[in-house]
Backbone as CSV, one residue per row, in Angstrom:
resi,resn,N_x,N_y,N_z,CA_x,CA_y,CA_z,C_x,C_y,C_z
1,UNK,132.111,83.036,13.698,131.781,82.159,12.559,130.334,82.506,12.173
2,UNK,129.335,81.685,12.712,128.024,81.842,12.138,126.889,82.257,12.927
3,UNK,127.397,82.310,14.280,126.372,82.622,15.481,126.153,81.398,16.342
4,UNK,126.796,80.252,15.773,126.564,79.164,16.744,127.437,78.945,18.288
5,UNK,126.863,77.906,18.811,127.757,77.777,19.860,127.990,76.303,19.912
6,UNK,129.368,76.049,19.468,129.703,74.621,19.233,131.331,74.510,19.437
7,UNK,131.715,73.389,19.573,133.030,72.726,19.618,133.348,72.328,18.078
8,UNK,134.570,72.827,17.667,135.061,72.313,15.922,136.072,71.702,16.474
9,UNK,136.307,70.284,15.912,135.009,69.364,16.037,134.713,68.956,17.112
10,UNK,133.292,68.639,17.311,132.588,68.251,18.304,132.819,66.923,18.442
11,UNK,133.917,65.842,17.927,133.718,64.586,17.918,135.271,64.022,17.608
12,UNK,135.934,63.689,18.579,137.242,63.057,18.313,137.700,61.855,18.878
13,UNK,138.937,61.388,18.467,139.409,60.133,18.805,140.563,60.556,19.264
14,UNK,140.743,59.934,20.752,142.089,60.220,21.388,142.664,58.956,21.945
15,UNK,143.589,58.667,21.836,144.285,57.343,22.434,144.366,57.576,24.094
16,UNK,144.498,56.667,24.675,144.711,56.669,26.098,146.309,57.403,26.508
17,UNK,146.321,58.510,27.192,147.750,59.158,27.199,147.855,60.320,26.519
18,UNK,146.925,60.429,25.325,146.718,61.730,24.587,146.708,62.644,25.372
19,UNK,146.873,64.228,24.830,146.484,65.433,25.834,145.691,66.077,24.528
20,UNK,144.693,66.712,25.370,143.480,67.501,24.654,143.511,69.051,25.519
21,UNK,144.073,69.932,24.384,144.171,71.230,25.101,142.818,72.247,24.586
22,UNK,142.367,72.634,25.401,141.034,73.466,25.185,141.674,75.191,25.050
23,UNK,141.592,75.734,23.940,142.137,77.194,23.939,141.012,78.228,23.713
24,UNK,141.085,78.899,24.697,139.729,79.697,24.884,139.840,81.322,24.284
25,UNK,139.194,81.425,23.186,138.984,82.468,22.656,137.693,83.661,23.223
26,UNK,137.647,84.953,22.808,136.679,85.739,23.505,135.461,85.135,23.746
27,UNK,134.845,85.762,24.629,133.663,85.428,25.357,133.843,84.523,27.012
28,UNK,133.167,83.839,27.506,133.256,83.440,29.055,132.875,81.582,28.804
29,UNK,133.581,80.749,28.697,133.050,79.472,28.632,133.744,78.697,29.755
30,UNK,133.127,77.349,29.663,133.824,76.147,30.490,133.772,74.856,29.495
31,UNK,135.003,73.967,30.271,134.635,72.836,29.442,134.391,71.864,30.928
32,UNK,133.194,71.130,30.894,132.653,70.427,32.128,132.460,69.117,31.416
33,UNK,132.708,68.024,32.278,132.451,66.635,32.128,131.291,66.159,32.591
34,UNK,130.016,65.286,32.121,129.171,64.941,32.402,129.012,63.497,32.156
35,UNK,127.889,62.995,32.694,127.606,61.601,32.275,126.666,61.653,30.959
36,UNK,126.651,60.513,30.151,125.562,60.555,29.012,124.362,60.955,29.334
37,UNK,123.664,60.170,30.418,122.342,60.532,30.690,122.016,61.783,31.425
38,UNK,122.835,62.276,31.895,122.553,63.750,32.337,123.615,64.883,32.031
39,UNK,123.274,65.214,30.708,124.040,66.208,30.322,123.898,67.718,30.863
40,UNK,124.561,68.547,30.926,124.432,70.018,31.421,124.792,69.853,32.934
41,UNK,124.979,68.887,33.233,125.291,68.635,35.049,126.891,67.965,35.061
42,UNK,127.306,68.504,36.283,128.730,67.568,36.571,128.337,66.375,36.691
43,UNK,129.264,65.713,36.045,129.559,64.006,36.251,129.350,64.125,37.788
44,UNK,130.316,64.540,38.645,130.239,64.229,40.239,128.812,64.091,40.433
45,UNK,127.935,64.770,40.132,126.368,64.915,40.901,125.741,63.711,40.356
46,UNK,126.549,62.875,39.698,125.658,61.707,39.566,126.636,60.270,39.512
47,UNK,127.767,60.237,39.824,128.561,59.075,40.249,129.723,59.660,41.167
48,UNK,130.838,58.762,41.546,131.704,59.189,42.494,132.869,59.574,41.721
49,UNK,132.637,59.954,40.144,134.194,60.446,39.518,133.971,62.040,39.588
50,UNK,135.180,62.342,39.899,135.262,64.183,39.735,135.007,64.744,38.646
51,UNK,135.794,64.275,37.502,135.513,64.531,36.154,136.120,66.013,35.898
52,UNK,136.020,66.143,34.959,136.787,67.667,34.249,135.917,68.749,34.565
53,UNK,136.790,69.878,34.885,135.998,71.013,35.004,137.158,72.232,34.793
54,UNK,136.916,73.038,33.822,138.003,73.926,33.762,137.618,75.252,34.505
55,UNK,136.689,75.550,34.942,136.371,76.904,35.373,135.817,77.585,34.283
56,UNK,135.168,78.877,34.479,134.768,79.871,33.783,136.379,80.405,33.073
57,UNK,136.147,80.856,31.887,137.552,81.236,31.217,137.004,82.428,30.262
58,UNK,137.073,83.659,30.894,136.540,84.934,30.286,137.765,85.618,29.423
59,UNK,137.334,85.723,28.267,138.600,86.321,27.364,137.662,87.422,26.719
60,UNK,138.224,89.032,27.048,138.185,89.950,26.238,138.192,89.914,24.456
61,UNK,137.392,90.799,23.861,137.796,90.878,22.484,138.911,91.285,22.267
62,UNK,139.347,91.787,23.187,140.752,92.704,22.528,141.947,91.983,23.192
63,UNK,141.856,90.852,23.993,143.059,90.146,24.696,144.012,89.589,23.792
64,UNK,145.231,89.443,24.128,146.513,89.276,23.356,146.749,87.871,23.687
65,UNK,146.257,87.352,24.786,146.575,86.168,25.440,145.226,84.996,25.286
66,UNK,145.961,83.916,25.394,144.570,82.866,25.291,145.021,81.653,26.241
67,UNK,143.861,81.949,27.302,143.933,80.786,28.126,143.750,79.251,27.836
68,UNK,144.407,78.377,28.180,144.557,77.251,27.847,143.918,76.434,29.044
69,UNK,143.248,74.929,28.682,143.131,74.003,29.817,143.224,72.475,29.127
70,UNK,144.390,72.058,29.713,144.906,70.714,28.825,144.539,69.620,29.842
71,UNK,143.828,68.463,29.324,143.576,67.298,29.936,144.048,66.067,29.468
72,UNK,144.344,65.275,30.059,144.940,63.756,29.228,143.899,62.891,29.480
73,UNK,143.804,62.259,28.505,142.944,60.836,28.023,143.073,59.941,28.985
74,UNK,142.485,59.468,30.002,142.688,58.200,30.782,142.151,56.974,30.590
75,UNK,141.005,56.918,29.691,140.183,55.759,29.284,140.039,55.920,27.873
76,UNK,139.596,54.814,27.242,139.015,54.648,25.740,137.567,54.760,25.824
77,UNK,137.078,54.842,26.923,135.710,55.182,26.979,134.959,56.725,26.646
78,UNK,133.868,56.753,26.180,133.560,58.173,25.768,133.714,59.138,26.907
79,UNK,133.991,59.961,26.698,133.716,61.311,27.787,132.834,62.444,27.061
80,UNK,131.953,62.892,27.881,131.002,63.483,27.425,131.215,64.960,27.924
81,UNK,131.493,66.188,26.987,131.664,67.559,27.752,130.536,68.359,27.366
82,UNK,130.661,69.642,28.335,129.523,70.505,27.417,130.115,71.788,28.432
83,UNK,129.571,73.060,27.495,129.766,74.395,28.480,128.760,74.679,29.318
84,UNK,129.149,74.973,30.508,128.239,75.579,31.658,127.904,76.704,31.584
85,UNK,127.958,77.725,30.744,127.823,78.927,30.638,126.315,79.119,30.168
86,UNK,125.584,79.707,30.851,124.324,80.250,30.318,123.558,79.047,30.060
87,UNK,122.678,79.099,28.819,122.280,77.869,27.934,123.101,77.392,27.177
88,UNK,124.336,77.560,27.148,125.075,76.831,25.983,125.011,75.358,25.990
89,UNK,124.846,74.947,26.932,124.637,73.261,26.931,123.444,73.061,25.945
90,UNK,122.433,73.756,26.543,121.374,73.152,25.783,121.111,73.725,24.183
91,UNK,121.845,74.618,24.004,122.146,75.204,22.495,123.076,74.591,21.919
92,UNK,123.437,73.578,22.177,124.601,72.480,21.211,125.962,72.515,21.555
93,UNK,126.378,73.451,22.468,127.650,73.397,22.821,127.982,72.001,24.017
94,UNK,128.129,71.149,22.930,128.604,69.763,23.677,129.451,69.017,22.695
95,UNK,130.279,67.917,23.266,131.125,67.377,22.469,131.539,66.079,23.092
96,UNK,132.033,65.168,22.432,132.513,63.695,22.745,134.021,63.319,22.418
97,UNK,134.623,62.887,23.236,135.878,62.260,23.009,135.946,60.669,23.093
98,UNK,136.001,60.386,22.115,135.848,58.475,22.240,134.388,58.139,21.939
99,UNK,133.701,58.933,21.390,132.470,58.118,21.038,132.468,56.776,20.388
100,UNK,131.453,55.742,21.100,131.526,54.560,20.678,130.075,53.931,20.631
101,UNK,129.540,54.032,19.387,128.304,53.701,19.051,128.284,52.369,18.349
102,UNK,129.488,51.855,18.338,129.565,50.199,17.865,129.230,49.541,19.268
103,UNK,129.441,49.924,20.475,129.083,49.343,21.677,127.834,49.429,21.832
104,UNK,127.195,50.767,21.724,125.675,51.379,21.790,125.598,52.320,20.935
105,UNK,124.473,51.707,20.105,124.279,53.011,18.879,123.523,54.066,19.389
106,UNK,122.581,53.867,20.388,121.920,54.949,21.058,122.769,56.056,21.858
107,UNK,124.011,55.707,22.165,124.687,56.550,22.917,125.863,57.297,22.157
108,UNK,125.321,58.176,21.200,125.787,59.063,20.199,125.860,60.429,20.399
109,UNK,126.591,61.280,19.806,126.581,62.538,20.034,125.284,63.249,19.932
110,UNK,124.591,62.842,18.908,123.668,63.568,18.283,122.278,63.109,19.273
111,UNK,122.445,62.150,20.010,121.353,61.732,21.022,121.913,62.357,22.343
112,UNK,123.225,62.715,22.641,123.519,63.328,23.803,123.106,64.868,23.706
113,UNK,122.949,65.498,22.542,122.650,66.802,22.491,121.135,66.890,22.155
114,UNK,120.454,65.544,21.873,119.009,65.779,22.098,118.419,65.811,23.413
115,UNK,119.307,65.243,24.415,118.942,65.097,25.763,119.418,66.488,26.601
116,UNK,120.912,66.702,25.785,120.949,68.293,26.263,119.853,69.366,26.164
117,UNK,119.199,69.459,25.172,118.480,70.491,24.417,117.159,70.298,25.521
118,UNK,117.029,69.192,26.152,115.988,69.219,26.785,116.050,69.490,28.250
119,UNK,117.256,69.588,28.642,117.731,69.585,30.263,117.179,71.097,30.907
120,UNK,116.841,71.286,32.060,116.075,72.423,32.299,117.068,72.967,33.203
121,UNK,118.534,72.432,33.564,119.441,73.367,34.298,120.756,73.174,33.304
122,UNK,121.581,73.920,33.669,122.813,74.107,33.041,124.043,74.199,34.140
123,UNK,124.630,73.025,34.924,125.340,73.517,35.874,126.869,73.404,35.890
124,UNK,127.649,74.348,36.256,129.115,74.639,36.356,129.662,73.392,37.755
125,UNK,130.843,72.896,37.566,131.463,72.266,38.448,131.533,73.155,39.763
126,UNK,132.202,72.491,40.901,132.319,73.234,41.839,133.661,73.462,42.279
127,UNK,134.486,73.018,41.780,136.098,73.079,41.816,136.950,72.494,40.662
128,UNK,137.820,73.526,40.092,138.606,73.124,38.945,139.255,71.831,39.206
129,UNK,139.069,70.897,38.279,139.742,69.522,38.566,139.751,68.865,36.866
130,UNK,140.802,67.646,37.111,140.664,66.893,35.689,142.007,67.442,34.734
131,UNK,142.189,68.751,34.953,143.239,69.417,33.819,144.323,70.259,34.497
132,UNK,144.855,70.905,33.409,145.912,72.231,34.078,145.866,73.378,33.121
133,UNK,145.928,74.540,33.848,145.837,75.812,33.088,147.100,76.352,32.740
134,UNK,146.978,76.678,31.622,148.063,77.803,31.255,147.620,79.025,30.398
135,UNK,148.301,79.781,29.900,148.203,80.980,28.910,149.210,81.123,27.956
136,UNK,148.708,81.151,26.712,149.435,81.731,25.438,149.405,82.875,25.155
137,UNK,150.444,83.321,24.579,150.437,84.894,23.834,150.388,84.587,22.430
138,UNK,149.404,85.554,21.986,148.887,85.859,20.577,147.346,84.791,20.271
139,UNK,147.223,84.936,19.080,145.766,84.160,18.861,146.294,83.063,17.593
140,UNK,147.560,83.499,17.137,147.801,82.261,15.948,147.431,80.933,16.069
141,UNK,148.074,80.528,15.161,148.087,78.861,15.063,148.806,78.409,15.860
142,UNK,148.760,76.834,16.300,149.638,76.182,17.070,150.061,74.953,16.358
143,UNK,151.395,74.870,16.656,151.796,73.304,15.962,152.820,73.010,16.632
144,UNK,153.392,71.329,16.249,154.145,70.635,17.318,154.113,69.257,16.940
145,UNK,154.785,68.644,17.667,154.998,67.166,17.163,154.486,66.027,17.869
146,UNK,153.493,66.603,18.836,153.002,65.628,19.700,153.009,66.066,21.169
147,UNK,153.596,67.263,21.308,153.312,67.657,22.962,153.118,69.113,22.953
148,UNK,152.437,69.162,24.356,152.060,70.661,24.613,152.701,70.979,25.948
149,UNK,153.292,72.096,26.305,153.872,72.164,27.637,153.489,73.628,28.385
150,UNK,153.684,73.407,29.287,153.448,74.866,30.267,154.239,74.409,31.385
151,UNK,154.280,75.224,32.594,154.863,74.692,33.892,153.854,75.041,35.255
152,UNK,154.414,74.243,36.333,153.596,74.579,37.412,153.263,73.110,38.025
153,UNK,152.110,73.543,38.648,151.821,72.457,39.812,150.803,71.112,39.076
154,UNK,149.887,71.925,38.054,149.175,70.944,37.624,147.695,71.126,38.127
155,UNK,147.300,72.461,38.958,145.889,72.570,39.386,145.651,73.961,39.034
156,UNK,144.570,74.189,39.227,143.825,75.675,38.695,142.687,76.183,39.472
157,UNK,142.425,77.378,39.108,141.304,77.812,39.892,140.586,78.836,39.208
158,UNK,139.101,78.728,39.620,138.156,79.216,38.791,137.197,79.918,39.858
159,UNK,136.345,80.778,39.397,135.340,81.349,39.986,134.277,82.132,39.138
160,UNK,133.186,82.145,39.659,132.081,82.503,38.671,131.040,81.575,38.250
161,UNK,129.822,81.352,38.832,129.146,80.220,38.321,127.857,80.760,37.952
162,UNK,127.801,82.162,37.584,126.579,82.351,37.404,126.353,82.219,35.541
163,UNK,124.920,81.563,35.251,124.507,81.281,34.077,124.394,82.651,33.300
164,UNK,124.568,83.853,33.967,124.022,85.016,32.942,124.769,85.605,32.058
165,UNK,126.090,84.933,31.914,127.219,85.372,31.169,127.939,86.453,31.684
166,UNK,127.726,86.882,32.969,128.642,87.451,33.549,129.466,87.165,34.510
167,UNK,129.595,85.654,34.542,130.435,84.990,35.474,131.875,85.196,35.025
168,UNK,132.696,85.189,35.947,134.522,85.321,35.629,135.085,84.283,36.326
169,UNK,136.354,84.031,35.654,137.539,83.103,36.567,138.444,83.466,36.155
170,UNK,139.332,82.581,36.844,140.975,82.879,36.515,141.597,81.663,36.379
171,UNK,142.723,81.827,35.495,143.398,80.492,35.801,145.054,81.061,35.644
172,UNK,145.880,80.373,36.274,147.346,80.900,36.348,147.765,79.811,35.571
173,UNK,149.096,79.965,35.015,150.030,79.010,33.992,150.308,78.006,34.861
174,UNK,150.186,76.763,34.819,150.459,75.696,35.565,151.078,74.473,34.990
175,UNK,150.409,73.440,34.364,150.868,72.214,34.079,151.916,72.176,33.111
176,UNK,152.595,71.024,32.957,153.409,70.565,31.882,152.557,69.176,31.084
177,UNK,152.153,69.491,30.025,151.405,68.201,29.243,152.108,67.714,28.254
178,UNK,152.010,66.648,28.362,152.721,65.832,27.254,152.068,64.264,26.779
179,UNK,152.304,63.922,25.614,151.840,62.459,25.725,152.149,61.925,24.231
180,UNK,151.531,61.210,23.517,151.836,60.362,22.301,151.042,61.524,21.196
181,UNK,150.255,62.126,21.599,149.672,62.923,20.690,148.899,64.172,21.504
182,UNK,148.878,65.370,20.988,148.172,66.578,21.393,147.166,66.737,20.355
183,UNK,145.812,67.103,21.048,144.790,67.745,20.451,144.313,69.187,20.694
184,UNK,144.269,69.781,19.924,144.113,71.233,20.396,142.260,71.519,20.120
185,UNK,141.875,72.136,21.305,140.529,72.670,21.243,140.476,74.288,21.479
186,UNK,139.815,74.836,20.352,139.895,76.385,20.738,138.375,76.848,20.734
187,UNK,138.274,77.555,21.997,136.897,78.314,22.652,136.718,79.682,22.105
188,UNK,135.967,79.664,21.312,135.565,80.977,20.981,135.970,81.441,19.467
189,UNK,136.654,80.530,18.801,137.197,80.855,17.418,137.414,79.573,16.711
190,UNK,136.712,79.103,15.576,137.720,78.000,14.884,138.510,78.598,13.991
191,UNK,139.170,79.929,14.017,140.073,80.152,12.984,141.638,80.171,13.731
192,UNK,142.531,79.866,12.798,143.913,79.890,13.150,144.047,78.539,13.872
193,UNK,143.558,77.637,13.555,143.949,76.271,14.086,144.792,75.581,13.616
194,UNK,145.896,75.283,13.702,147.129,74.355,12.870,147.540,73.346,14.035
195,UNK,148.481,72.772,13.501,149.159,71.831,14.274,148.899,70.311,14.049
196,UNK,148.541,69.656,15.263,148.718,68.280,15.493,147.148,67.923,15.226
197,UNK,146.220,68.197,16.290,144.994,68.073,15.825,143.809,68.944,16.411
198,UNK,143.290,69.796,15.448,142.764,70.707,16.157,140.990,70.809,16.640
199,UNK,140.851,70.978,17.668,139.244,70.857,18.249,138.876,72.174,18.640
200,UNK,138.082,73.037,17.822,137.851,74.549,18.149,136.371,74.453,18.734
201,UNK,136.461,75.367,20.056,135.220,75.839,20.228,134.603,77.064,19.913
202,UNK,133.691,76.907,18.773,133.321,78.551,18.218,132.107,78.967,18.835
203,UNK,132.392,80.049,19.640,131.176,80.273,20.278,130.873,81.985,20.317
204,UNK,130.117,82.164,19.443,129.819,83.553,18.995,128.607,84.174,19.559
205,UNK,128.477,84.868,20.523,127.177,85.553,21.084,126.598,86.384,20.592
């Protein structure tokens, strides 16, 4: 779009039980959960929570399929997310689900991004966790009445933790995802997002 690294939108509200689906367009990115106080580092490094980690999702410019990673929102508390590729986190590729500035005005997305910009590391998770991988065909828009589905066991695999941009990863079709609402996140392209609620990660290097 404009050369930025960002999630579109980067601040969403989702009820407990809702599904959030990340759709990865060309380039190589992740969705990784952190604490608010330690952005750009997996939440497991600073708590006893395993957290969300999609693994690296490399997609070529000529690809006709879209890797997806779907998570279920299990709590109404804020979930802080970032891309662990290269310096993407420091450069603004961060987002929040269920920001709650009413409870604490200083724990906002803008403050999280400010902390991320100062981070000296950008670390991936160690094991794919917290969601399920799938692949869709084509790059058009998605639509639906509140569910997103695939098939399989509900776990994924991912390899490649190099921050240089050459990391690679794989994910095989796996989980069935359904809930009271589905929110779609596209990584790499904010175009063609339709359907229930679109969250796009626009990442153009």
